[in-house]
C-alpha positions as CSV (number, residue, x, y, z in Angstrom):
1,M,0.1,0.0,0.0
2,K,1.4,3.6,-1.2
3,V,2.3,6.2,2.1
4,Q,-0.6,8.0,0.6
5,Q,-3.1,5.4,0.6
6,I,-2.3,5.6,3.9
7,K,-2.3,8.4,5.2
8,E,-5.5,8.4,3.5
9,I,-6.8,5.8,6.1
10,A,-5.0,8.0,9.0
11,Q,-7.1,11.1,8.5
12,R,-10.2,9.6,7.7
13,M,-8.9,8.0,11.0
14,E,-9.0,11.3,13.1
15,I,-5.3,11.0,13.2
16,P,-2.3,13.3,12.2
17,C,0.3,12.0,10.0
18,G,2.5,14.6,10.4
19,K,5.7,13.4,9.5
20,L,5.7,9.8,11.2
21,K,7.2,7.4,8.2
22,K,5.3,4.5,7.0
23,G,5.9,2.1,10.1
24,E,5.7,4.6,12.5
25,L,1.6,5.2,11.0
26,I,0.8,1.8,9.7
27,R,1.9,1.0,13.7
28,L,0.0,4.0,15.3
29,I,-3.4,3.2,13.2
30,Q,-3.0,-0.7,15.1
31,C,-2.7,0.7,18.0
32,I,-5.7,3.0,17.6
33,E,-8.2,0.0,15.5
34,G,-6.5,-2.2,19.0
35,N,-4.3,-4.6,17.1
36,I,-0.7,-5.4,18.4
37,A,1.7,-2.6,16.7
38,C,3.2,-5.7,14.7
39,F,3.6,-4.4,11.4
40,D,6.8,-4.3,10.0
41,S,8.9,-6.4,13.1
42,G,9.9,-9.5,12.2
43,Q,6.7,-10.3,12.8
44,S,4.2,-11.5,10.6
45,G,4.2,-15.1,11.2
46,Q,3.6,-14.8,14.4
47,C,1.5,-12.3,14.1
48,G,-2.1,-13.9,14.3
49,Q,-4.2,-11.2,13.1
50,Q,-5.5,-12.7,10.1
51,G,-6.8,-10.6,6.8
52,C,-4.7,-7.8,8.8
53,L,-4.8,-4.6,6.1
54,W,-1.5,-4.2,6.2
55,A,0.1,-7.9,5.4
56,E,0.2,-7.9,2.2
57,D,3.7,-5.3,3.2
58,C,4.5,-6.3,6.6
59,N,7.2,-8.3,7.3
């Protein structure tokens, strides 16, 4: 997912984007959603969040 698309999701959730990097913004969204902030943490195989919006880009 491109950064602009992520920023649009954040704006709909009323999350200020500022100058956050892609991973930082995704982890912030994950926290606000009540999920584990595991994006790009090397735990993609162990997080257990099936159907995660970010799974395609995650490591």
